[in-house]
Each structure stands twice: as structure tokens, then as C-alpha cells.
SERO-969833 format. One line per field, with one value per residue: residue number from 1; residue in one letter; x, y, z of N, C-alpha, C, O in turn. Coordinates in nm, 4 decimals, m for minus. Example, Ala and Ser with C-alpha at 12.3 -4.5 7.8 and 13.67 -1.06 7.14 Angstrom:
BEGIN
drenfi	c(1/2) $
tiza	c(A/S) $
npx	c(1.3190/1.2850) $
npy	c(m0.5690/m0.2250) $
npz	c(0.7800/0.7080) $
capx	c(1.2300/1.3670) $
capy	c(m0.4500/m0.1060) $
capz	c(0.7800/0.7140) $
cpx	c(1.3200/1.2900) $
cpy	c(m0.3300/0.0030) $
cpz	c(0.7800/0.7870) $
opx	c(1.4236/1.3409) $
opy	c(m0.3319/0.1138) $
opz	c(0.8465/0.8039) $
END
This chain:
BEGIN
drenfi	c(1/2/3/4/5/6/7/8/9/10/11/12/13/14/15/16/17/18/19/20/21/22/23/24/25/26/27/28/29/30/31/32/33/34/35/36/37/38/39/40/41/42/43/44/45/46/47/48/49/50/51/52/53/54/55/56/57/58/59/60/61/62/63/64/65/66/67/68/69/70/71/72/73/74/75/76/77/78/79/80/81/82/83/84/85/86/87/88/89/90/91/92/93/94/95/96/97/98/99/100/101/102/103/104/105/106/107/108) $
tiza	c(M/T/F/N/E/Y/Q/E/L/A/L/E/T/A/V/Y/P/D/E/S/A/I/A/Y/T/T/L/G/L/C/S/E/A/G/E/V/A/D/K/L/K/K/I/I/R/D/G/A/S/N/Y/D/E/D/F/Y/T/S/V/A/K/E/L/G/D/V/L/W/Y/V/A/A/L/A/H/E/M/G/F/T/M/S/E/V/A/E/M/N/Y/N/K/L/K/D/R/H/Q/R/N/K/I/G/G/S/G/D/E/R) $
npx	c(1.6751/1.6049/1.3594/1.2777/1.4375/1.2456/0.9910/1.0919/1.1075/0.8822/0.6764/0.7852/0.5543/0.2579/m0.0257/m0.2203/m0.4831/m0.3611/m0.4540/m0.6510/m0.5427/m0.4151/m0.6997/m0.7552/m0.4802/m0.5461/m0.8025/m0.7587/m0.5125/m0.7337/m0.8622/m0.7371/m0.5956/m0.8289/m0.8831/m0.6505/m0.7699/m1.0156/m0.8769/m0.8472/m1.0826/m1.2006/m1.0143/m1.1664/m1.4860/m1.5305/m1.3317/m1.1329/m0.8515/m0.6096/m0.3079/m0.2069/0.0901/0.0362/m0.1849/m0.0447/0.1820/m0.0774/m0.1324/0.0916/0.1194/m0.0842/0.0134/0.2172/0.0795/m0.0783/0.1523/0.2565/0.0940/0.0746/0.3409/0.2602/0.0677/0.1915/0.4170/0.2535/0.1600/0.3979/0.5870/0.8306/0.9273/1.0496/1.0709/0.7648/0.7764/0.9190/0.8427/0.6114/0.7196/0.8388/0.6287/0.4611/0.7581/0.6956/0.4481/0.4770/0.6913/0.5314/0.3782/0.1234/0.0324/m0.1709/m0.5266/m0.7161/m0.7015/m0.6363/m0.4007/m0.3245) $
npy	c(m0.3629/m0.3859/m0.2166/m0.3110/m0.5797/m0.7168/m0.7244/m0.9460/m1.1476/m1.1755/m1.2351/m1.5302/m1.5787/m1.5632/m1.6794/m1.7390/m1.7310/m1.7087/m1.6180/m1.3726/m1.1887/m0.9247/m0.8345/m0.9470/m0.9527/m0.5866/m0.6286/m0.7344/m0.5425/m0.3670/m0.4813/m0.5123/m0.2016/m0.2078/m0.2916/m0.1994/0.0429/m0.0201/m0.1382/0.1393/0.2412/0.0378/0.2074/0.4400/0.3271/0.2558/0.4470/0.5465/0.7657/0.7458/0.5323/0.2297/0.0270/m0.2395/m0.1672/m0.0201/m0.2375/m0.3922/m0.2537/m0.1863/m0.4932/m0.5107/m0.3238/m0.4315/m0.6538/m0.4946/m0.3524/m0.6261/m0.6766/m0.4949/m0.4767/m0.7237/m0.7099/m0.4208/m0.5892/m0.7609/m0.5654/m0.4855/m0.3624/m0.2778/m0.2402/m0.0184/0.1256/0.2287/0.3300/0.5369/0.6515/0.8069/0.9674/1.1363/1.2541/1.3994/1.5900/1.7844/1.8664/1.9884/2.1987/2.3134/2.3981/2.2778/2.1141/2.0341/2.0208/1.8403/1.5637/1.4197/1.5592/1.7226) $
npz	c(0.3301/0.0363/m0.1748/m0.4380/m0.3838/m0.1793/m0.3423/m0.4462/m0.3114/m0.1249/m0.4003/m0.3975/m0.2335/m0.3609/m0.4297/m0.6594/m0.8996/m1.2064/m1.4638/m1.3558/m1.1985/m1.2124/m1.1334/m0.8895/m0.6930/m0.6883/m0.5502/m0.3391/m0.2609/m0.1542/0.0406/0.2044/0.2768/0.3787/0.5775/0.7578/0.7509/0.9346/1.2292/1.2910/1.3029/1.5196/1.7687/1.7476/1.7848/2.0575/2.1583/2.2414/2.3153/2.2894/2.1205/2.1872/2.2309/2.1208/1.9057/1.7009/1.6428/1.5272/1.3323/1.2046/1.0854/0.8975/0.7947/0.6264/0.5171/0.3188/0.1402/0.0430/m0.1276/m0.2855/m0.4039/m0.5229/m0.7502/m0.8721/m0.9927/m1.1282/m1.3600/m1.4218/m1.3709/m1.1504/m0.7999/m0.7160/m0.9178/m0.8905/m0.6663/m0.8044/m0.9737/m0.7802/m0.6448/m0.7915/m0.9337/m0.6390/m0.6197/m0.8138/m0.8221/m0.5220/m0.6355/m0.7715/m0.5998/m0.5849/m0.4115/m0.2694/m0.2291/m0.5437/m0.7261/m1.0344/m1.2006/m1.1599) $
capx	c(1.6351/1.5264/1.1983/1.2862/1.4299/1.0900/0.8859/1.1133/1.0969/0.6833/0.6471/0.7436/0.4764/0.1836/m0.0785/m0.3861/m0.4889/m0.2945/m0.5888/m0.7461/m0.4339/m0.4580/m0.8104/m0.7277/m0.4268/m0.6353/m0.9323/m0.6335/m0.4667/m0.8424/m0.9197/m0.5743/m0.5786/m1.0034/m0.8492/m0.6287/m0.8547/m1.0851/m0.8853/m0.8453/m1.2088/m1.2407/m1.0491/m1.2987/m1.5609/m1.4240/m1.3302/m0.9261/m0.7693/m0.4925/m0.2802/m0.0918/0.2026/m0.0550/m0.2712/0.0590/0.2401/m0.1331/m0.1536/0.2254/0.1351/m0.1712/0.0625/0.2733/m0.0412/m0.0601/0.3074/0.2443/m0.0411/0.1423/0.4258/0.2294/0.0033/0.2832/0.4669/0.1389/0.1345/0.5281/0.6553/0.9078/0.8816/1.1640/0.9654/0.6669/0.8365/1.0497/0.6969/0.5548/0.8632/0.8968/0.4943/0.4833/0.8288/0.6957/0.3677/0.5692/0.7456/0.4619/0.3044/0.0174/m0.0161/m0.2943/m0.6440/m0.7242/m0.6683/m0.4523/m0.3241/m0.3088) $
capy	c(m0.4412/m0.2232/m0.2387/m0.4883/m0.7265/m0.7201/m0.7462/m1.0825/m1.2165/m1.1359/m1.3201/m1.6248/m1.6626/m1.5183/m1.7658/m1.6698/m1.7623/m1.6033/m1.5182/m1.3060/m1.1824/m0.8153/m0.7940/m1.0648/m0.8146/m0.5185/m0.6651/m0.7880/m0.4375/m0.2759/m0.5630/m0.5359/m0.1007/m0.1554/m0.3938/m0.1041/0.1167/m0.1225/m0.1001/0.2739/0.2816/0.0294/0.2611/0.5683/0.3518/0.2017/0.6090/0.5123/0.8550/0.7519/0.4099/0.1892/m0.0249/m0.3267/m0.0928/m0.0096/m0.3440/m0.4725/m0.1324/m0.2474/m0.5613/m0.5026/m0.2669/m0.5510/m0.6951/m0.3883/m0.3965/m0.7725/m0.6696/m0.3634/m0.5977/m0.8084/m0.5901/m0.3920/m0.7208/m0.8152/m0.4621/m0.4821/m0.2437/m0.3267/m0.1500/0.0776/0.2060/0.2409/0.4946/0.6922/0.7577/0.8272/1.0603/1.2602/1.2932/1.4402/1.6143/1.8316/1.9185/2.0663/2.2362/2.4096/2.4777/2.2106/1.9366/2.0245/1.9716/1.7601/1.5775/1.3123/1.6000/1.8989) $
capz	c(0.2065/m0.0642/m0.2386/m0.5809/m0.2666/m0.1341/m0.4201/m0.5239/m0.1835/m0.1762/m0.5172/m0.3959/m0.1801/m0.4326/m0.4864/m0.7091/m1.0824/m1.3956/m1.5512/m1.3001/m1.1252/m1.1809/m0.9900/m0.7401/m0.6185/m0.6794/m0.4053/m0.2137/m0.1723/m0.1086/0.1444/0.3645/0.3042/0.4389/0.7239/0.8296/0.8363/1.0558/1.3252/1.3805/1.2835/1.6036/1.8533/1.7781/1.8360/2.1974/2.2528/2.2901/2.3297/2.2199/2.0903/2.2681/2.1323/2.0536/1.7739/1.6013/1.5917/1.4489/1.2297/1.1387/1.0601/0.8493/0.6476/0.5853/0.3931/0.1625/0.1104/m0.0552/m0.2568/m0.4425/m0.4906/m0.6438/m0.8828/m0.9629/m1.0870/m1.2389/m1.3996/m1.5076/m1.2712/m0.9722/m0.6712/m0.7694/m1.0540/m0.8677/m0.5518/m0.7932/m0.9610/m0.6842/m0.5539/m0.9391/m0.9320/m0.5366/m0.6313/m0.9177/m0.7229/m0.4333/m0.6960/m0.7678/m0.5123/m0.5862/m0.2703/m0.1770/m0.3525/m0.5491/m0.9233/m1.0612/m1.2919/m1.1005) $
cpx	c(1.5727/1.3997/1.1901/1.2658/1.2873/0.9642/0.9249/1.0968/0.9107/0.6598/0.6238/0.6600/0.3240/0.1142/m0.2255/m0.3959/m0.4503/m0.4036/m0.6788/m0.6268/m0.4227/m0.5691/m0.7660/m0.6328/m0.5121/m0.7342/m0.8383/m0.6213/m0.6099/m0.9180/m0.8115/m0.5702/m0.7330/m0.8664/m0.7604/m0.6793/m1.0236/m1.0122/m0.8561/m1.0111/m1.2648/m1.2038/m1.1098/m1.3963/m1.5289/m1.3990/m1.2277/m0.9502/m0.6852/m0.4401/m0.1527/m0.0548/0.1192/m0.1241/m0.1537/0.1108/0.0910/m0.1594/m0.0290/0.1857/0.0358/m0.1177/0.1626/0.1566/m0.0305/0.0353/0.3000/0.1877/0.0224/0.2824/0.3394/0.1938/0.0866/0.3210/0.4017/0.1316/0.2672/0.5615/0.7521/0.8932/0.9260/1.1337/0.8815/0.6761/0.9550/0.9287/0.6614/0.6568/0.8392/0.7162/0.4790/0.5624/0.8054/0.5939/0.3807/0.6815/0.6801/0.3871/0.1515/0.0127/m0.0995/m0.4048/m0.7081/m0.7510/m0.5434/m0.3761/m0.3245/m0.1520) $
cpy	c(m0.3530/m0.2745/m0.3857/m0.5737/m0.7458/m0.7503/m0.8994/m1.1727/m1.2769/m1.2075/m1.4599/m1.7048/m1.6161/m1.7064/m1.6870/m1.7401/m1.6508/m1.4951/m1.3876/m1.2198/m1.0020/m0.7770/m0.8269/m0.9263/m0.7277/m0.5380/m0.6913/m0.6304/m0.3593/m0.3774/m0.5327/m0.3993/m0.1060/m0.2399/m0.2598/0.0151/0.1091/m0.1716/0.0203/0.3032/0.2116/0.1107/0.3810/0.5098/0.3091/0.3247/0.5478/0.6516/0.8683/0.5779/0.4083/0.0797/m0.1242/m0.2535/m0.0925/m0.1462/m0.3893/m0.3689/m0.2400/m0.3643/m0.5714/m0.4090/m0.3616/m0.5964/m0.6244/m0.4269/m0.4693/m0.7037/m0.5331/m0.3898/m0.6206/m0.7444/m0.5179/m0.5040/m0.7408/m0.6802/m0.4820/m0.3666/m0.3441/m0.2118/m0.0021/0.1880/0.2769/0.3793/0.5842/0.7400/0.8464/0.9723/1.1824/1.3626/1.4066/1.5538/1.7666/1.8886/2.0116/2.1775/2.3436/2.3934/2.3924/2.0383/1.9451/2.0636/1.8304/1.6945/1.5040/1.3977/1.7382/1.9436) $
cpz	c(0.1342/m0.0992/m0.3562/m0.4716/m0.2858/m0.2539/m0.4693/m0.3871/m0.1531/m0.2800/m0.5056/m0.2372/m0.2448/m0.4998/m0.4675/m0.8696/m1.1672/m1.4571/m1.5276/m1.1973/m1.1220/m1.1141/m0.8750/m0.6891/m0.6475/m0.5862/m0.3481/m0.1301/m0.1322/m0.0045/0.2481/0.3849/0.4099/0.6214/0.8308/0.8909/0.9090/1.1820/1.3631/1.3914/1.4295/1.7890/1.8661/1.8406/1.9947/2.3021/2.3484/2.2334/2.2862/2.1393/2.0978/2.1337/2.0686/1.9377/1.6956/1.5469/1.4872/1.3308/1.1138/1.0552/0.9323/0.6949/0.5632/0.4445/0.2656/0.0910/0.0264/m0.1857/m0.3232/m0.4214/m0.6065/m0.6987/m0.9589/m1.0235/m1.2555/m1.3360/m1.4881/m1.4649/m1.1470/m0.9079/m0.6572/m0.8097/m1.0020/m0.7356/m0.6704/m0.8781/m0.9153/m0.6932/m0.6836/m0.9032/m0.8173/m0.5592/m0.6833/m0.8288/m0.6363/m0.5496/m0.7490/m0.7290/m0.5411/m0.5287/m0.2851/m0.2706/m0.4559/m0.7340/m0.9831/m1.0944/m1.2685/m1.1023) $
opx	c(1.4994/1.3476/1.1338/1.1612/1.2280/0.8551/0.8402/1.0648/0.8529/0.5802/0.5281/0.6798/0.2421/0.1636/m0.2947/m0.3019/m0.4974/m0.4237/m0.7453/m0.6816/m0.4232/m0.5550/m0.7415/m0.6845/m0.6177/m0.7560/m0.8553/m0.6686/m0.5822/m1.0329/m0.8273/m0.5431/m0.7491/m0.8066/m0.7945/m0.6627/m1.1105/m1.0781/m0.8325/m1.0579/m1.3544/m1.2763/m1.1153/m1.4383/m1.4760/m1.4160/m1.2286/m1.0294/m0.6493/m0.5330/m0.0544/m0.1054/0.1168/m0.0994/m0.1568/0.0927/0.1205/m0.2126/m0.0420/0.2155/0.0787/m0.1554/0.1743/0.1599/0.0059/0.0298/0.3270/0.2292/m0.0172/0.3472/0.3339/0.2835/0.0841/0.2544/0.4327/0.0617/0.2565/0.5609/0.7290/0.8537/0.8685/1.1516/0.8843/0.6085/1.0427/0.9000/0.6621/0.6312/0.8247/0.6952/0.4802/0.4975/0.8639/0.6405/0.3158/0.7638/0.7357/0.2894/0.0544/m0.0002/m0.1503/m0.3845/m0.7386/m0.7990/m0.4210/m0.2620/m0.3248/m0.1197) $
opy	c(m0.2605/m0.3728/m0.4951/m0.6307/m0.7827/m0.7992/m0.9737/m1.2901/m1.3851/m1.2899/m1.5229/m1.8063/m1.6372/m1.7978/m1.6304/m1.7919/m1.5388/m1.3760/m1.3208/m1.1969/m0.9546/m0.6866/m0.7551/m0.8202/m0.7900/m0.4330/m0.6264/m0.5927/m0.2653/m0.3492/m0.5366/m0.3816/m0.0249/m0.2094/m0.2311/0.0712/0.1946/m0.2492/0.0281/0.3779/0.2748/0.1038/0.4359/0.5680/0.4121/0.3359/0.5146/0.6763/0.9748/0.5055/0.4760/0.0530/m0.1096/m0.3235/m0.1773/m0.1760/m0.4218/m0.4154/m0.3140/m0.3477/m0.6514/m0.4068/m0.3536/m0.5745/m0.6617/m0.5094/m0.4263/m0.6875/m0.4964/m0.2852/m0.5757/m0.6690/m0.5242/m0.5301/m0.7412/m0.7205/m0.4940/m0.2687/m0.4485/m0.1041/0.0955/0.3034/0.3952/0.4813/0.6646/0.8593/0.9588/1.0679/1.3021/1.4786/1.5200/1.6561/1.8613/1.9681/2.1156/2.2353/2.4503/2.3658/2.4620/1.9231/1.8429/2.1278/1.7250/1.7550/1.5178/1.3778/1.8366/2.0569) $
opz	c(0.1690/m0.0467/m0.3587/m0.4407/m0.3872/m0.2248/m0.5187/m0.4053/m0.1628/m0.2349/m0.5507/m0.1705/m0.1554/m0.5659/m0.3829/m0.9298/m1.1870/m1.4809/m1.6067/m1.0895/m1.0084/m1.0317/m0.7780/m0.6542/m0.6368/m0.5257/m0.2449/m0.0229/m0.0577/0.0293/0.3702/0.5036/0.5012/0.7246/0.9455/0.9992/0.9264/1.2511/1.4836/1.4773/1.4854/1.8882/1.9762/1.9407/2.0366/2.4236/2.4669/2.1424/2.2358/2.1035/2.0679/2.0248/1.9463/1.8395/1.6063/1.4288/1.3721/1.2301/1.0163/0.9369/0.8492/0.5777/0.4410/0.3234/0.1540/m0.0003/m0.0857/m0.3005/m0.4338/m0.4250/m0.7210/m0.7366/m1.0818/m1.1237/m1.3747/m1.4290/m1.6102/m1.5394/m1.0860/m0.9525/m0.6092/m0.7707/m1.0359/m0.7219/m0.6389/m0.8672/m0.9655/m0.7664/m0.6591/m0.8676/m0.8651/m0.5369/m0.6307/m0.7472/m0.6478/m0.4785/m0.7747/m0.7986/m0.5114/m0.5699/m0.3313/m0.3736/m0.4002/m0.8298/m0.9826/m1.0528/m1.3423/m1.0667) $
END
């Protein structure tokens, strides 16, 4: 499945108010990313020293939710998933070529 195919299929299940679509999808993305982090936080809290298959599966499911919100937010802003992926690749490739992968700041 390509990024754009996924985006098209994901949008079939989109249910949120049009007037707040960008805010809704942004908040959903943040919430789902937080759920990914929460899985790791609980592993640390419980003192586990390794990750089992259940952990990986549960994180993968949450990553799917993150992906859904990325697809929806990109759509609401007028981008395809392929366009977002290509922009990101080009940005990182440029930073790598200039030896600027490390550090901080959007425009490095």
C-alpha cells in the first residue's frame, strides 16, 4: 500500500466537524503520540528491562492511530501523504549533506 492509498482509505473513516478539522486532527495526532509515549512510560515505571511482543504490538497499533491522524491532518491542509513524505526526505537529505542532522532548530 502506498502512502496515498492509505490516506484515501483512512479518510473513509474520518468523522469530525469540518469547521474545526485542522484543530481536531492536530489534537488527535498529539493525543495518539502521547499514547505511544505512555506505553514506554509504563514499561519504565514497572521496571521492565526488555520489551516483549505484546509491547511491540501495542505500540504498533498506536502508531497506526498516529498515522491515521497524520493522513487526516495532511489532507485537511491540502497535502497528500506522498508530498509530506517527500518534503521530509528532502529536508533530511539536505541536512545530512550539509552535516546538520544534529543540533536543533527547524532551519538548520
